[in-house]
C-alpha positions in Angstrom: 72.0 142.0 10.0 71.3 138.4 9.9 71.2 138.5 6.1 74.6 140.4 6.1 73.1 143.4 4.4 75.3 145.7 6.5 78.3 144.3 4.6 77.1 145.5 1.2 78.6 148.4 -0.7 76.6 151.6 -1.4 73.1 152.6 -0.5 70.3 150.0 -0.5 66.6 149.9 0.0 65.3 146.7 1.6 61.7 145.2 1.8 61.3 143.0 4.9 58.2 140.7 4.3 57.4 139.0 7.6 54.6 136.5 7.6 54.6 134.6 10.9 52.0 132.4 12.7 49.7 135.1 13.9 50.5 138.4 12.1 52.0 139.9 9.1 54.3 142.8 8.9 56.2 144.8 5.9 59.0 147.2 6.5 60.9 149.3 4.1 64.4 150.0 5.2 67.2 152.1 3.7 70.7 151.2 4.4 72.9 154.3 3.7 76.7 154.2 3.6 78.3 157.1 5.4 82.1 157.3 5.6 82.3 153.5 5.3 79.8 152.8 7.9 76.1 151.7 7.3 73.1 153.4 8.8 69.7 151.7 9.0 66.6 153.9 8.6 63.1 152.6 8.7 61.2 154.4 6.0 57.9 152.8 6.6 56.0 150.0 8.2 52.5 148.4 7.8 50.9 145.0 8.3 48.0 143.0 9.5 47.6 141.9 13.0 45.0 139.4 12.1 46.7 137.6 9.3 49.2 134.8 9.5 50.1 131.2 9.2 47.3 130.0 11.6 44.8 131.5 9.0 46.3 129.3 6.4 45.9 126.3 8.7 42.3 127.2 9.5 41.4 127.4 5.8 42.8 123.9 5.2 41.2 122.5 8.3 37.7 123.7 7.4 38.2 122.2 3.8 39.4 118.8 5.3 36.4 118.8 7.8 34.1 119.4 5.0 35.5 116.6 3.1 35.3 114.1 6.0 31.7 115.2 6.6 30.9 114.4 2.7 32.5 111.0 3.1 31.2 109.9 6.6 28.4 112.2 7.5 30.2 113.1 10.9 31.1 116.6 11.7 34.4 116.8 13.5 33.6 120.3 14.8 31.6 118.4 17.5 34.7 116.2 18.6 37.4 118.5 20.1 39.9 115.6 20.2 39.3 114.7 16.5 39.5 118.3 15.6 42.9 118.7 17.3 44.2 115.7 15.3 42.8 117.2 12.2 44.6 120.4 13.0 47.9 118.7 13.4 47.5 116.7 10.1 46.6 119.9 8.3 49.7 121.6 9.6 51.9 118.7 8.7 50.4 118.6 5.2 50.9 122.4 4.7 54.4 122.0 5.5 55.0 118.9 3.4 53.3 120.7 0.4 56.1 123.4 0.6 58.5 120.8 -0.8 56.2 118.2 -2.4 53.4 118.6 -5.1 51.2 116.1 -3.4 50.8 114.7 0.1 48.4 112.5 2.1 46.4 113.3 5.2 46.1 110.0 6.9 44.2 110.0 10.2 43.1 106.4 11.1 40.5 106.0 14.1 40.0 109.8 14.1 36.6 109.2 15.5 33.5 106.8 15.8 30.0 106.7 15.7 27.3 103.8 16.0 28.5 102.2 12.7 32.1 101.8 14.0 35.5 103.7 13.9 36.0 106.2 11.2 39.3 106.7 9.4 40.2 109.7 7.2 42.5 109.4 4.2 42.6 112.3 1.8 45.2 113.0 -1.1 46.0 116.8 -1.0 47.9 118.6 -3.8 49.9 121.8 -3.6 47.5 123.2 -6.3 44.4 122.6 -4.1 46.1 124.1 -1.1 47.2 127.1 -3.1 43.6 127.6 -4.3 42.5 127.5 -0.7 44.8 130.2 0.6 45.5 132.3 -2.5 43.1 135.0 -1.1 45.1 135.3 2.2 48.4 135.6 0.1 46.9 138.4 -1.9 45.7 140.1 1.2 49.3 140.5 2.3 50.2 142.7 -0.7 47.7 145.5 0.4 50.0 146.5 3.4 53.0 146.1 1.1 51.6 148.7 -1.4 50.8 151.1 1.5 54.3 150.7 3.0 55.8 151.5 -0.5 53.6 154.5 -1.0 54.4 155.8 2.6 58.1 155.4 1.8 57.5 157.2 -1.6 58.8 154.3 -3.4 57.8 152.0 -6.3 58.3 148.1 -6.2 61.1 148.5 -8.7 63.0 150.9 -6.4 63.6 148.0 -3.9 67.1 146.5 -4.1 66.5 143.5 -1.9 63.4 141.5 -0.6 64.0 139.4 2.4 61.5 136.7 3.8 60.9 136.3 7.6 58.4 133.9 9.2 57.8 130.2 8.7 54.8 130.8 6.3 57.0 132.3 3.8 58.3 128.9 3.1 55.1 128.3 1.0 56.0 128.4 -2.6 53.0 130.4 -3.6 54.0 133.2 -1.1 57.5 133.3 -2.6 56.0 133.5 -6.2 53.6 136.3 -5.3 56.4 138.2 -3.6 58.6 137.7 -6.7 56.0 138.9 -9.2 55.1 142.0 -7.0 58.7 143.1 -6.8 60.0 141.8 -9.9 63.0 140.0 -8.1 63.6 136.8 -6.3 63.4 137.2 -2.5 66.3 136.2 -0.3 65.9 132.9 1.4 69.3 132.1 2.7 68.7 132.5 6.3 66.1 130.3 8.3 62.8 132.3 8.3 62.0 131.2 11.7 65.3 132.4 13.1 66.1 135.6 11.2 64.8 138.0 13.7 66.4 136.4 16.6 69.8 136.1 14.8 69.8 139.6 13.8 68.9 140.8 17.4 71.7 138.6 18.9 74.2 140.1 16.4 73.1 143.7 17.3 73.2 142.9 21.1 76.7 141.7 20.8 77.7 144.7 18.8 76.1 147.1 21.2 77.8 145.3 24.2 81.1 145.4 22.4 81.6 141.7 22.4 81.7 141.7 18.7 83.7 144.1 16.5 83.8 142.1 13.3 80.5 140.5 12.6 81.0 137.1 10.8 78.3 135.4 8.7 77.1 132.1 10.3 77.8 128.8 8.6 74.9 126.6 7.4 74.5 122.8 6.9 75.3 121.9 3.2 73.0 119.2 3.1 70.0 117.7 5.0 70.8 115.5 7.9 68.5 112.6 9.0 67.9 109.1 9.8 66.5 105.9 8.0 62.9 105.1 8.9 60.6 102.2 8.2 60.5 101.3 4.5 63.8 102.7 3.7 62.7 106.3 3.7 65.0 109.2 4.9 63.4 111.2 7.6 65.1 114.7 7.9 65.9 116.1 11.3 68.1 119.1 10.2 67.3 120.6 6.9 69.7 121.8 4.2 70.8 125.4 4.9 70.0 125.5 8.5 72.2 127.9 10.4 74.6 126.1 12.8 74.9 125.6 15.7 71.6 124.0 16.0 69.8 121.2 17.9 66.7 119.3 16.6 64.8 116.3 18.4 62.0 114.0 17.2 60.2 111.2 18.9 60.3 107.7 17.2 59.1 104.2 18.1 59.3 100.6 17.3 58.0 98.9 14.2 57.5 95.4 15.8 55.8 94.0 18.9 58.3 93.3 21.5 61.1 94.9 19.7 64.0 95.5 22.3 66.5 97.1 20.0 66.7 99.8 17.3 69.4 100.8 14.9 69.8 104.5 14.3 71.1 105.0 10.6 72.4 108.5 10.2 72.3 110.0 6.7 73.2 113.0 4.7 71.7 114.1 1.5 68.5 115.3 -0.4 67.0 112.0 -1.6 63.8 110.4 -0.1 65.4 107.0 -0.5 67.7 106.3 2.4 69.9 104.0 0.2 70.6 106.9 -2.2 72.2 109.2 0.5 75.4 109.2 2.1 75.8 107.2 5.4 77.5 109.2 8.3 77.3 106.4 10.7 75.0 104.1 12.7 74.6 102.8 16.2 72.2 100.6 18.2 70.0 101.4 21.1 69.3 98.0 23.1 67.5 96.9 26.2 64.3 98.6 25.3 61.5 97.0 27.5 59.2 94.6 25.3 56.1 96.4 24.4 53.5 96.5 21.7 54.7 98.3 18.5 54.4 102.1 18.5 54.4 102.3 22.4 58.2 102.9 23.3 59.2 106.7 23.1 62.6 106.9 21.7 64.0 110.5 21.4 66.5 111.0 18.7 68.6 114.3 18.9 70.8 115.9 16.4 73.2 118.5 17.8 75.6 120.3 15.5 78.1 122.9 16.9 79.5 125.9 15.3 82.4 123.7 14.0 80.1 121.5 12.1 80.6 118.4 14.6 77.5 116.3 14.7 76.5 114.5 17.8 73.5 112.2 17.4 71.8 110.5 20.5 68.9 108.1 21.0 67.2 107.9 24.4 64.5 105.5 25.6 62.2 107.9 27.6 60.9 105.0 29.7 64.2 103.7 31.0 66.6 106.7 30.4 69.0 104.4 28.6 71.0 106.4 25.8 73.5 105.8 23.1 75.0 108.3 20.9 77.7 108.9 18.0 79.9 111.8 17.2 80.5 112.6 13.5 83.5 114.9 12.9 83.1 118.3 11.1 82.5 118.1 7.4 80.9 115.2 5.5 84.1 114.6 3.5 82.3 116.0 0.4 83.7 118.7 -1.8 81.5 121.5 -2.9 81.2 120.0 -6.3 80.0 116.6 -4.7 77.5 118.5 -2.6 76.1 120.4 -5.6 75.9 117.1 -7.5 73.9 115.4 -4.8 71.5 118.5 -4.9 71.2 118.0 -8.6 70.6 114.2 -8.3 67.7 114.8 -6.0 66.1 117.3 -8.4 66.6 114.9 -11.4 65.1 112.0 -9.3 62.3 114.0 -7.7 59.6 112.2 -9.4 61.0 108.9 -8.9 61.5 109.6 -5.1 57.9 110.9 -5.0 56.5 107.5 -6.2 58.8 105.7 -3.8 57.7 107.6 -0.8 54.0 107.1 -1.9 54.6 103.3 -2.3 56.3 103.2 1.1 53.4 105.1 2.8 50.8 102.8 1.2 52.9 99.7 2.3 53.2 101.0 5.8 49.4 101.5 5.8 48.9 98.0 4.6 51.3 96.6 7.3 49.4 98.6 10.0 46.0 97.3 8.8 47.3 93.7 8.9 48.5 94.2 12.4 45.3 95.8 13.5 43.1 93.1 12.0 45.1 90.2 13.5 44.8 92.1 16.9 40.9 92.5 16.3 40.6 88.7 15.6 42.7 87.9 18.7 40.5 90.0 20.9 37.3 88.9 19.3 37.9 85.2 19.9 34.7 83.1 19.5 32.6 86.4 19.0 33.7 86.4 15.4 31.5 84.3 13.2 33.2 81.4 11.1 32.4 83.2 7.8 33.6 86.5 9.1 36.7 85.1 10.5 37.5 83.4 7.2 36.9 86.6 5.1 39.3 88.5 7.4 42.0 85.9 7.4 41.7 85.6 3.6 42.0 89.4 3.3 45.0 89.4 5.6 46.7 86.7 3.5 46.1 88.4 0.2 47.3 91.7 1.5 50.4 90.3 3.1 51.2 88.7 -0.4 50.8 92.0 -2.2 52.9 93.9 0.3 55.9 91.8 -1.0 55.4 93.6 -4.4 55.9 97.1 -5.5 52.5 97.5 -7.2 50.9 100.3 -5.2 47.6 100.1 -7.0 47.1 96.4 -6.0 48.2 97.1 -2.3 45.6 99.8 -2.2 42.9 97.4 -3.7 43.6 94.8 -1.1 43.8 97.4 1.8 40.2 98.4 0.8 39.1 94.9 0.6 40.5 94.0 4.1 39.0 97.1 5.5 35.7 96.2 4.1 35.9 92.6 5.3 36.9 93.6 8.9 34.4 96.5 9.2 31.3 94.5 10.5 33.4 92.7 13.2 35.1 96.1 14.2 31.6 97.6 14.5 30.2 94.6 16.5 33.1 94.9 19.1 32.6 98.6 19.2 29.0 98.4 19.9 29.4 95.8 22.6 31.9 97.9 24.4 29.6 100.9 24.2 26.8 98.7 25.5 28.9 97.5 28.5 30.0 101.0 29.4 26.4 102.3 29.2 25.3 99.7 31.6 28.1 100.7 34.0 27.2 104.2 33.6 30.8 105.2 33.2 33.0 106.2 30.5 36.1 104.1 30.4 35.3 103.3 26.8 36.4 106.9 25.7 39.6 106.5 27.6 40.1 103.1 26.1 39.3 104.4 22.7 41.7 107.2 23.0 44.4 104.8 24.0 43.9 102.5 21.1 43.8 105.6 18.9 47.1 106.7 20.2 48.6 103.5 19.8 47.5 103.2 16.1 48.6 106.8 15.5 52.2 106.1 16.9 52.3 103.0 14.9 51.0 104.6 11.8 53.5 107.5 11.7 56.5 106.7 10.0 58.4 107.2 13.1 59.2 103.6 13.0 62.7 104.0 11.9 64.0 101.4 14.0 63.0 98.7 11.6 66.1 98.2 9.4 65.4 97.8 5.7 
């Protein structure tokens, strides 16, 4: 129903491939046209109740944990908090690799040992992820074969294949399904919402509230905001069924920042400047705080008529500002199609731009962190140590003005090495102090510091105007 298959002409045989978070199901359905009306009959079903997106996450988590142990000698399985952060990072990377060929898992201050804080930075390619989970995708085809056999059909007898469940967004899943059935699967309905949408339609039909079922409209282009470094961060993806509502937490990019600008964009480019501006507004009177601390909730709400309402709310004070953007972007179908083509044509350029911004943000965070460490250390920092760190900060700040990613990476590494001994010294002093007091405030303090860095590190700092 959600896919509008009840509107087709003649008889059809449909395969519903449902790969969700915890389970996998396959249904073979026949839609027969009888006297102008459509009758649905389930010919067969099969599945695996122990196979889902979480298994894909687990495979990636295990790989990343092994890589971290190889690099640092620390087993994250012994640290529940670190393992949870790794799980979140793995899931984020998995999602990003559905639309990008490469991403980076970057978890600063993920844990610590006697040698000091540990950071985890690991580049991950789509090819590597696919190699890790290919066996899981292949495993879904066994129930599919059984379901077809039970329905007394061959793969070529299936007229339409539809995908349900968030894990079906993975290109490898789509490719395997296409190769098995010999045809492209339908992806024009949000995979997470297909079941709920269809059930809602059927419920309305049964209640007599709906006599003429209409197809729901979708957003023609991605909607998002500009974040630190001039990147567009999506909130509502292209082809999302409307009405819809999406929220995300952002924060400040500078210490004591009391105002943020929310720049609303529409388009498919990673570079904010290359997308269409729909509007912008300021949220002011944010209490002065360290960068990354304020919690600013940005909400995009699109109604059935396509009217977009964007709001930003400071969760601490409750202060809120919003803007309403009228239905349609003012773009014709041809202009929308051209914007999509432009994004495809500039995909490689945008990928390099995003990588540069991520590296630059990492560098700026390291500069901020090292300055804070020097300030806290005071006279505990030896003159030679302090000089090396200040030199590293100065050199990194200089290259951050350039577009040379390799040089920025080099200076990040140099500053990290220069500041490691002081960070280790401060960490050990704190540990000794806490041991003497036979208490554990260090863990709470470390967690707080870690959270602050995380909030600062995430590119949720859209409030810095580029």
